[in-house]
Structure formats: structure tokens, C-alpha cells
C-alpha positions as CSV (number, residue, x, y, z in Angstrom):
1,X,13.5,-43.4,-4.3
2,X,9.9,-44.6,-4.7
3,X,7.4,-42.2,-6.4
4,X,4.8,-43.4,-3.9
5,X,4.2,-42.6,-0.2
6,X,5.2,-39.1,0.7
7,X,5.7,-38.1,-2.9
8,X,1.9,-38.4,-3.6
9,X,1.5,-34.8,-2.3
10,X,4.3,-33.7,-4.6
11,X,2.6,-35.4,-7.5
12,X,-0.7,-33.7,-6.7
13,X,1.2,-30.4,-6.6
14,X,2.8,-31.1,-10.0
15,X,-0.6,-32.0,-11.5
16,X,-2.1,-28.8,-10.1
17,X,0.7,-26.7,-11.6
18,X,0.2,-28.5,-14.9
19,X,-3.5,-27.6,-14.7
20,X,-2.6,-23.9,-14.1
21,X,-0.1,-24.2,-17.0
22,X,-3.0,-24.9,-19.4
23,X,-4.5,-21.5,-18.7
24,X,-3.7,-18.2,-20.4
25,X,-2.4,-15.3,-18.4
26,X,-2.7,-11.6,-19.0
27,X,-1.9,-8.4,-17.2
28,X,-5.1,-6.9,-15.8
29,X,-5.4,-3.7,-13.8
30,X,-7.5,-5.4,-11.1
31,X,-5.6,-4.1,-8.1
32,X,-3.4,-1.0,-8.0
33,X,-0.6,-0.2,-5.6
34,X,-1.8,2.7,-3.5
35,X,1.3,3.0,-1.3
36,X,4.6,1.4,-1.0
37,X,7.5,1.7,1.4
38,X,11.2,0.6,1.4
39,X,11.0,1.1,5.2
40,X,8.5,2.8,7.5
41,X,9.0,6.2,9.0
42,X,6.8,8.2,11.4
43,X,5.5,11.7,11.3
44,X,7.6,13.0,14.2
45,X,6.1,16.3,15.3
46,X,9.4,17.6,16.7
47,X,12.8,16.4,18.0
48,X,11.6,16.4,21.6
49,X,9.0,13.7,20.7
50,X,11.6,11.7,18.8
51,X,13.8,11.7,21.9
52,X,10.9,10.1,23.9
53,X,11.4,6.9,21.9
54,X,15.1,6.2,22.3
55,X,14.8,2.5,21.3
56,X,13.3,3.4,17.9
57,X,15.0,1.6,15.1
58,X,13.6,2.1,11.6
59,X,14.5,-1.4,10.5
60,X,12.4,-3.0,13.3
61,X,9.1,-1.6,12.0
62,X,7.1,-3.8,9.7
63,X,3.4,-3.2,8.8
64,X,1.0,-6.1,9.2
65,X,-2.7,-5.3,9.6
66,X,-4.9,-2.6,8.0
67,X,-8.4,-1.2,8.3
68,X,-10.3,1.6,6.6
69,X,-12.6,3.9,8.7
70,X,-13.8,7.4,7.9
71,X,-10.9,9.4,6.5
72,X,-8.2,7.1,7.9
73,X,-6.4,4.0,6.7
74,X,-5.2,2.3,9.8
75,X,-1.9,0.3,9.8
76,X,-0.6,-1.9,12.6
77,X,3.0,-2.5,13.4
78,X,3.5,-5.4,15.9
79,X,6.5,-5.2,18.2
80,X,8.4,-8.0,16.5
81,X,11.5,-6.3,17.7
82,X,12.3,-3.7,20.3
83,X,12.6,-0.7,18.0
84,X,9.0,-0.2,17.1
85,X,7.7,3.4,17.9
86,X,3.9,2.8,17.7
87,X,1.9,-0.4,17.1
88,X,-1.3,1.3,16.0
89,X,-1.1,4.0,13.3
90,X,-2.9,5.7,10.5
91,X,-2.5,7.7,7.3
92,X,-5.1,9.8,5.7
93,X,-7.1,8.2,2.9
94,X,-6.7,11.3,0.7
95,X,-2.9,11.1,1.0
96,X,-1.6,10.2,-2.5
97,X,2.1,10.2,-1.7
98,X,4.0,7.1,-2.5
99,X,5.3,6.4,1.0
100,X,3.3,8.3,3.6
101,X,4.6,8.9,7.1
102,X,2.7,7.0,9.9
103,X,0.7,8.9,12.5
104,X,0.3,7.0,15.9
105,X,-3.3,6.5,16.9
106,X,-4.8,8.0,18.9
107,X,-1.7,10.0,19.9
108,X,2.0,9.9,20.5
109,X,1.4,9.8,24.3
110,X,-0.7,6.6,24.0
111,X,2.4,4.7,22.7
112,X,5.0,6.1,25.1
113,X,6.7,3.9,27.7
114,X,6.7,6.5,30.4
115,X,6.2,6.6,34.2
116,X,2.8,5.1,33.7
117,X,4.4,1.9,32.4
118,X,3.2,0.2,29.2
119,X,1.4,2.1,26.4
120,X,-2.3,1.9,25.7
121,X,-1.7,-0.6,23.0
122,X,1.5,-2.7,23.4
123,X,1.5,-4.8,20.2
124,X,-1.5,-5.5,17.9
125,X,-1.6,-7.6,14.8
126,X,-5.1,-7.0,13.4
127,X,-7.9,-4.6,14.0
128,X,-11.6,-4.1,13.0
129,X,-13.7,-1.0,12.6
130,X,-17.4,-1.8,13.0
131,X,-20.5,0.0,11.6
132,X,-21.1,1.6,15.0
133,X,-18.1,3.9,14.9
134,X,-15.9,1.7,17.0
135,X,-12.4,0.5,16.4
136,X,-11.7,-2.9,18.0
137,X,-8.0,-3.4,18.7
138,X,-6.8,-6.9,19.7
139,X,-3.6,-6.2,21.7
140,X,-1.4,-9.3,22.3
141,X,0.5,-7.5,25.0
142,X,3.7,-9.3,23.7
143,X,6.8,-7.2,22.8
144,X,10.1,-8.0,21.2
145,X,8.6,-11.2,19.8
146,X,11.7,-12.1,17.7
147,X,14.2,-11.0,20.3
148,X,13.6,-11.5,24.0
149,X,9.8,-12.0,24.2
150,X,8.2,-10.2,27.1
151,X,4.5,-10.3,28.0
152,X,4.3,-6.7,29.0
153,X,0.5,-6.8,29.4
154,X,-2.2,-9.5,29.3
155,X,-3.9,-10.0,25.9
156,X,-6.5,-7.3,25.9
157,X,-9.4,-6.1,23.7
158,X,-9.2,-2.3,23.4
159,X,-12.1,-0.5,21.8
160,X,-11.9,3.1,20.7
161,X,-14.7,5.6,19.8
162,X,-13.7,6.8,16.3
163,X,-15.7,10.0,16.9
164,X,-13.5,11.3,19.6
165,X,-10.5,8.9,19.6
166,X,-11.2,7.9,23.3
167,X,-11.2,4.4,24.8
168,X,-14.7,3.1,25.2
169,X,-13.7,-0.1,26.8
170,X,-10.7,-2.3,27.7
171,X,-11.3,-6.0,28.3
172,X,-8.6,-8.3,29.5
173,X,-9.0,-11.9,28.2
174,X,-9.4,-14.0,31.4
175,X,-6.5,-16.3,32.3
176,X,-8.6,-19.4,32.1
177,X,-9.3,-18.7,28.4
178,X,-5.6,-18.5,27.4
179,X,-2.3,-20.2,28.0
180,X,1.4,-19.3,27.8
181,X,1.4,-20.4,24.2
182,X,-1.6,-18.1,23.2
183,X,-1.2,-15.5,20.5
184,X,-4.3,-13.6,19.5
185,X,-3.5,-12.5,15.9
186,X,-7.0,-11.9,14.3
187,X,-10.4,-10.6,15.1
188,X,-13.8,-10.5,13.5
189,X,-16.7,-8.4,14.8
190,X,-20.4,-9.1,14.4
191,X,-22.1,-5.7,14.6
192,X,-25.7,-6.2,13.4
193,X,-26.7,-4.7,16.8
194,X,-24.4,-2.0,18.2
195,X,-25.5,-2.8,21.7
196,X,-25.4,-6.5,21.3
197,X,-22.2,-6.9,19.2
198,X,-19.8,-9.9,19.4
199,X,-16.1,-10.1,18.9
200,X,-14.4,-13.3,17.8
201,X,-10.8,-13.5,18.8
202,X,-8.6,-16.2,17.1
203,X,-5.8,-17.8,19.2
204,X,-3.3,-19.4,16.8
205,X,-0.8,-20.5,19.5
206,X,-3.2,-22.4,21.8
207,X,-5.9,-23.1,19.2
208,X,-9.2,-21.7,20.3
209,X,-11.8,-19.0,19.7
210,X,-12.6,-16.5,22.4
211,X,-16.1,-15.0,22.0
212,X,-16.7,-11.6,23.5
213,X,-20.2,-10.2,24.2
214,X,-20.3,-6.3,24.2
215,X,-23.6,-6.2,26.0
216,X,-22.6,-8.5,28.8
217,X,-18.9,-7.5,28.9
218,X,-17.9,-11.2,29.3
219,X,-16.1,-13.7,27.1
220,X,-15.9,-17.5,26.8
221,X,-13.6,-20.0,25.1
222,X,-14.7,-22.3,22.3
223,X,-12.5,-25.2,21.4
224,X,-12.7,-27.6,18.4
225,X,-10.5,-30.0,16.5
226,X,-10.9,-27.8,13.3
227,X,-9.0,-25.0,15.0
228,X,-5.8,-27.0,15.1
229,X,-3.0,-27.0,12.5
230,X,-2.7,-29.8,10.0
231,X,0.8,-31.3,10.5
232,X,1.1,-31.9,6.8
233,X,0.5,-28.2,6.0
234,X,3.1,-26.6,8.2
235,X,5.8,-26.2,5.5
236,X,6.0,-23.0,3.6
237,X,8.1,-21.5,0.9
238,X,7.6,-17.8,0.2
239,X,9.7,-16.4,-2.7
240,X,12.5,-18.8,-1.8
241,X,12.3,-18.5,1.9
242,X,11.5,-21.9,3.4
243,X,10.2,-22.3,7.0
244,X,7.9,-24.4,9.1
245,X,5.1,-23.1,11.3
246,X,2.5,-24.7,13.5
247,X,-0.1,-21.9,13.6
248,X,-3.7,-22.9,14.4
249,X,-6.9,-20.9,14.1
250,X,-6.2,-17.8,12.0
251,X,-8.6,-16.8,9.2
252,X,-12.0,-15.4,10.3
253,X,-14.7,-14.1,8.0
254,X,-18.4,-13.4,8.9
255,X,-21.3,-13.7,6.5
256,X,-24.3,-12.0,8.1
257,X,-27.7,-13.7,7.6
258,X,-31.3,-12.3,7.7
259,X,-32.0,-13.9,11.1
260,X,-29.4,-11.6,12.9
261,X,-26.8,-14.4,13.1
262,X,-23.9,-15.1,10.8
263,X,-21.9,-17.9,9.3
264,X,-18.3,-17.8,10.5
265,X,-15.9,-19.1,7.9
266,X,-12.5,-20.0,9.4
267,X,-9.3,-21.9,8.9
268,X,-5.9,-22.5,10.7
269,X,-3.0,-20.9,9.0
270,X,-1.3,-24.4,8.7
271,X,-4.1,-25.9,6.7
272,X,-5.5,-26.0,3.2
273,X,-9.1,-26.6,4.4
274,X,-11.9,-24.2,5.0
275,X,-14.5,-24.7,7.7
276,X,-17.7,-22.9,8.9
277,X,-20.0,-22.7,11.9
278,X,-23.1,-20.6,12.7
279,X,-22.7,-17.9,15.3
280,X,-26.0,-18.9,16.9
281,X,-24.0,-21.7,18.4
282,X,-20.9,-19.6,19.2
283,X,-23.1,-17.0,21.0
284,X,-24.4,-19.6,23.4
285,X,-21.5,-20.6,25.7
286,X,-23.2,-23.5,27.3
287,X,-24.3,-25.1,24.1
288,X,-21.0,-24.3,22.3
289,X,-19.1,-26.3,24.9
290,X,-21.4,-29.4,24.8
291,X,-20.0,-32.5,23.1
292,X,-23.1,-32.9,20.8
293,X,-22.3,-29.5,19.2
294,X,-19.2,-31.0,17.6
295,X,-20.9,-31.7,14.3
296,X,-22.3,-28.2,13.9
297,X,-18.9,-27.2,12.8
298,X,-18.7,-28.0,9.0
299,X,-16.0,-28.9,6.6
300,X,-16.4,-26.9,3.4
301,X,-13.5,-28.2,1.3
302,X,-9.9,-27.7,0.2
303,X,-7.9,-25.0,-1.5
304,X,-5.6,-27.6,-2.9
305,X,-1.8,-28.2,-2.6
306,X,0.1,-25.1,-1.3
307,X,-3.3,-23.6,-0.4
308,X,-2.4,-22.4,3.1
309,X,-4.2,-19.2,3.8
310,X,-3.6,-16.4,6.3
311,X,-6.4,-13.9,6.4
312,X,-9.8,-13.8,4.8
313,X,-12.7,-11.3,4.6
314,X,-16.2,-11.7,3.3
315,X,-17.8,-8.7,1.5
316,X,-21.4,-8.7,2.9
317,X,-22.8,-6.7,-0.1
318,X,-21.7,-9.4,-2.6
319,X,-21.2,-12.5,-0.5
320,X,-17.7,-13.0,-2.0
321,X,-15.1,-14.4,0.4
322,X,-11.6,-13.1,-0.3
323,X,-8.6,-14.8,1.1
324,X,-4.8,-14.6,1.0
325,X,-2.7,-17.6,-0.3
326,X,0.6,-17.2,1.4
327,X,2.6,-19.7,-0.5
328,X,1.5,-18.4,-3.8
329,X,1.7,-14.6,-3.2
330,X,-1.9,-14.4,-4.3
331,X,-5.4,-13.3,-3.4
332,X,-8.3,-15.6,-4.3
333,X,-12.1,-15.5,-4.1
334,X,-15.1,-17.8,-3.6
335,X,-18.8,-17.1,-3.8
336,X,-20.2,-18.1,-0.4
337,X,-23.1,-20.6,-0.6
338,X,-21.6,-22.5,-3.5
339,X,-19.5,-25.6,-3.5
340,X,-16.0,-25.0,-2.0
341,X,-13.9,-26.8,-4.6
342,X,-11.1,-26.0,-6.9
343,X,-13.4,-25.1,-9.8
344,X,-15.4,-22.5,-7.7
345,X,-12.3,-20.6,-6.5
346,X,-11.0,-17.7,-8.5
347,X,-7.6,-16.3,-8.6
348,X,-7.9,-12.5,-8.2
349,X,-4.3,-11.3,-8.1
350,X,-0.9,-13.0,-8.0
351,X,2.5,-11.3,-8.2
352,X,5.9,-12.3,-6.9
353,X,7.0,-8.7,-6.4
354,X,4.0,-6.7,-5.3
355,X,2.2,-9.4,-3.4
356,X,4.9,-11.2,-1.5
357,X,3.2,-12.5,1.6
358,X,-0.3,-10.9,1.7
359,X,-0.8,-10.4,5.4
360,X,-4.2,-8.6,5.7
361,X,-7.1,-7.7,3.6
362,X,-10.4,-5.8,4.1
363,X,-13.3,-4.6,2.0
364,X,-14.5,-1.1,3.0
365,X,-18.1,0.1,3.0
366,X,-17.7,1.7,-0.4
367,X,-17.0,-1.7,-2.1
368,X,-13.2,-1.4,-2.3
369,X,-10.8,-4.2,-1.4
370,X,-7.6,-3.3,0.4
371,X,-4.6,-5.7,0.7
372,X,-1.3,-5.3,2.6
373,X,1.8,-7.3,1.7
374,X,4.9,-7.1,3.8
375,X,7.5,-9.9,3.0
376,X,7.2,-11.1,6.6
377,X,9.3,-14.3,6.1
378,X,12.3,-12.4,4.8
379,X,11.9,-10.0,7.8
380,X,11.8,-12.9,10.2
381,X,14.4,-15.3,8.7
382,X,16.6,-13.0,6.6
383,X,17.1,-9.4,5.9
384,X,15.0,-6.9,3.9
385,X,16.7,-4.9,1.2
386,X,16.6,-1.3,2.3
387,X,16.9,-0.2,-1.3
388,X,13.8,-2.2,-2.5
389,X,10.1,-1.6,-1.9
390,X,9.2,-4.2,0.8
391,X,5.8,-3.2,2.0
392,X,2.7,-2.4,-0.2
393,X,-0.9,-1.6,0.1
394,X,-3.0,-2.5,-2.9
395,X,-6.6,-1.5,-3.7
396,X,-9.3,-1.6,-6.2
397,X,-13.1,-2.0,-6.4
398,X,-14.5,-5.5,-5.7
399,X,-16.2,-5.5,-9.0
400,X,-13.0,-4.9,-10.9
401,X,-11.0,-7.3,-8.7
402,X,-13.2,-10.3,-9.5
403,X,-13.9,-9.5,-13.2
404,X,-13.1,-12.5,-15.3
405,X,-13.1,-15.0,-12.4
406,X,-15.8,-17.4,-11.3
407,X,-16.6,-14.7,-8.7
408,X,-17.4,-12.1,-11.3
409,X,-20.5,-9.9,-11.0
410,X,-23.1,-8.8,-13.6
411,X,-22.1,-5.6,-15.5
412,X,-23.5,-2.2,-14.4
413,X,-23.9,1.0,-16.4
414,X,-22.4,3.4,-13.9
415,X,-18.8,3.2,-12.8
416,X,-17.8,3.4,-9.2
417,X,-15.2,5.8,-8.1
418,X,-11.8,4.2,-7.2
419,X,-9.9,4.8,-4.0
420,X,-7.1,7.3,-4.1
421,X,-3.8,5.9,-5.4
422,X,-0.2,7.0,-5.5
423,X,0.8,9.2,-8.3
424,X,3.7,6.8,-9.0
425,X,1.7,3.6,-9.3
426,X,4.0,0.7,-10.1
427,X,3.3,-2.1,-12.6
428,X,0.3,-4.2,-11.6
429,X,0.5,-7.9,-11.2
430,X,-0.6,-10.8,-13.3
431,X,-4.0,-12.3,-12.7
432,X,-5.1,-15.7,-13.8
433,X,-8.8,-15.5,-14.6
434,X,-11.7,-17.9,-14.1
435,X,-11.7,-21.0,-11.9
436,X,-8.3,-20.8,-10.2
437,X,-7.8,-18.1,-12.8
438,X,-9.2,-19.5,-16.1
439,X,-11.1,-17.2,-18.3
440,X,-14.8,-18.2,-19.0
441,X,-14.1,-19.1,-22.6
442,X,-11.9,-21.9,-21.5
443,X,-14.1,-23.3,-18.8
444,X,-15.1,-26.5,-20.6
445,X,-11.6,-27.4,-21.7
446,X,-10.2,-26.5,-18.3
447,X,-12.7,-28.6,-16.5
448,X,-11.9,-31.6,-18.7
449,X,-8.2,-31.0,-18.1
450,X,-8.7,-30.8,-14.4
451,X,-10.8,-34.0,-14.3
452,X,-8.1,-35.8,-16.2
453,X,-5.3,-34.6,-14.0
454,X,-7.2,-35.4,-10.8
455,X,-7.9,-38.9,-12.2
456,X,-4.2,-39.4,-12.8
457,X,-3.5,-38.3,-9.3
458,X,-6.1,-40.7,-8.0
459,X,-4.7,-43.6,-10.1
460,X,-1.2,-42.8,-8.8
461,X,-2.5,-43.1,-5.3
462,X,-4.2,-46.4,-6.0
463,X,-1.2,-48.1,-7.5
464,X,1.0,-46.9,-4.7
């Protein structure tokens, strides 16, 4: 078989791995396991409540999204299968137990399939708490996704008042802004003005971005080529589980600017590229849909072979963009405003046990990063081991997380207080420091090595 053609991508991967192999690795306590579960269980108040959920099956419940607000750590459980008790839950931040029980939010009644029909929230993937005391919940309305999929309710934005746990608003995404293939799996919220906030809702199934105006209580659909999956980036291998996806727009991260607008960094799940657009354009529905606005969407650069990314989040206090690398069981970082290339991207955390399929991440308002990993591919295409820890939430301060990488921050004299962690914290992962994980003392040699390897890759492409 020729080494040319399709194998060029494989050659690039080999060269990238060779580059990584030139770097030293060391165990660094940059993220800690706060909680871990073999399987999820709920804090049933009594047997009568338990009987109200006859379809409940513990094995059907997989955590996916997380958010931190007030004294709560929110955890979503999409209805992949029919045995999910509640799709929106929380645990207390001061709970230091290893495997806390989930409490449905805002109540058990809100998740009950009773005479009233479907619950308040049918099935949510990801959520966002804003600085105005609101919890934005993007409800897909789709249940039993891996079994007999049923659209029990239209895709709906449900916003709660965190002060009293009451619904502030429910907004159904208009039919003309979605299709039968739509799946709204991620949300970003621009909250510089509480009365003039904007929600950005990513549709990965029918690639598009729905923009919602809180003040006007209307939404509009923005389409662009950059929202679509790259057909060459649809193959995944996560800890030995191989599969093919065709997911479009997925990762969303907002970088607020002084003028009241933001830069939206985004990418499809099936892509190794990062893109950006200013929200000044997105907030203007007429202008956003005009053909001449096409070039206001920018290509930033590539994460390299196997660089498919699910979620991302930008820490506004540091300007650091964090993102999950699904194929590599890793979290990486990039300082926004710089060049988006392989030398400017740092590897924060990588572990083939504790970080298998990082599926959500957030940075709270105290400067702590939170990551949820859940072994989703094994759940979907195989079977989770009930005797093993399958789901984890990891945490640490942003400063500690990026220490030793190209995203590192200047030292400070006072130490910040770390978030609560489990009293039985497992072994932390291995982090490769510096650009793609190199430590700063190796930067010159690593740069030379990378240039040589990239030159070899380019030469191989030329001769083929």
C-alpha cells in the first residue's frame, strides 16, 4: 500500500506523536478529583417518591453537563434511555463525600411524568448560570435518545430564578429555526446587561446558531459554513472505542470586550479547527443573514491531528480559553488574542482513567475550573463496568491548572482557596507542560523539533 494519499494524515499524526514524545512528563497536582461515581443515585426522600418513577433504572443515568452557582453544583442527566429520573440536578458545593446523591432541581415534582404530561425539563445536555442570578437550561425535549427516540416537547429555553427556584421564562425555539435533525446540545450566555442579555444556542444536528434576545423575547437563526462538520474529522477513538459522528456546531465560548460586545469562539465537534465571530454581528439578525457578512466569521487555526474538541469555556478574568480534547482524554488551553497554533496551545491535564471523554467544563466566579468526564462512548456503544468509577468531576484553580504551560500566569504572593474536594481523592493525572505540554526550559529545543517534523510532513506531502 502506498504511503501517500490518505496516509498523509496518518503520517502527520505519527509526527505529532513523535513531537510529544520528545517532551518530559511529570505528575502534577493541577486538577483534583472532587467527586466520582460508579453509577448515579438520587436522594429519594421516601419510598412513595421512588414509586412515582417506576421506569427508573440506575444504569440508564449518565451525567453530562455541569455548572456552579451559589452553593450548588448543577449536574445534567440527559434522557439517553428511558430510566432517567431527573434531567436537571444538583449537589451542594460543601458536600465532600466521594459519590454524592443527586437532588432534582428545582423539585421532584418538576421531573414527574404525571397527569400534567411532560416534566418542566425533559432532557437537557448543558446549562449556564449568568451573573444576574438566572439559570439558563436548554431543553432538547427529546427522550430515550438511544432507544426509541421521542420528541416529547419542542426544544425550549427554560430560565430559572436562582433566588427562589421559580421559572422566569420559557421560550420555545420556533419551528422555522429548527429541523427534525436538530439537537441543541450547548449554550453560551452574554450577560453584560441583565435586561439585554443574549443566549447563543448551538444546533449540532442541523448546524446553526439560534440567537435569543432576553429583552425582546425573540430569537433568530444564523447559518454559516463554519458550523458544519469536517467529513475528515468524523472518526473518533476514545480509550479503544471507535465510532464515527457527524456533529456540527458544538463548542461555544464568549470573550467579553470593553464595548459591551464579545468575541464568540466556536467549533463543530467533528473538526480540528477553531473559528470566531463578533457578537455585534450576531445580535443584528438582518445583518447576520446578509451574504456580505460571510467573511466576518474568522478562521483562527488548527488543534492538529486528533484535535476534535467538544466543549470550551473562556475565563473572562484571565482571557484563557479552555477546551476538551475528546480523542486524547485531555483538557487544553490557549491565551485568547494570540496566534492559534500548535506552539501556543498548552496541555493542562491528560489521563486515560480519570479524564475519559471530558464532556463539560466551566470556570466559576472564584477562578476555579470544573471538568466532568463520563465515558460516554462506552455508555453508548458498549457497557460501563458497575464496579469501576465511570464518572468524575475534577477541579482546581485556574492559576494552578495552567502552571507550567504556555498559558501560565505571573506568580502572586497570596494563595487562593481551593474548592472542596472528596476526602478520598484518587491519584491525579499526568500533565504535559508548555506548548502542547512542554516545559519552558525545553521551549527552544521543542520548537526546533516541531519545525523539523512539520518540514518532514510537508516534504512527504510534496513527494506524494
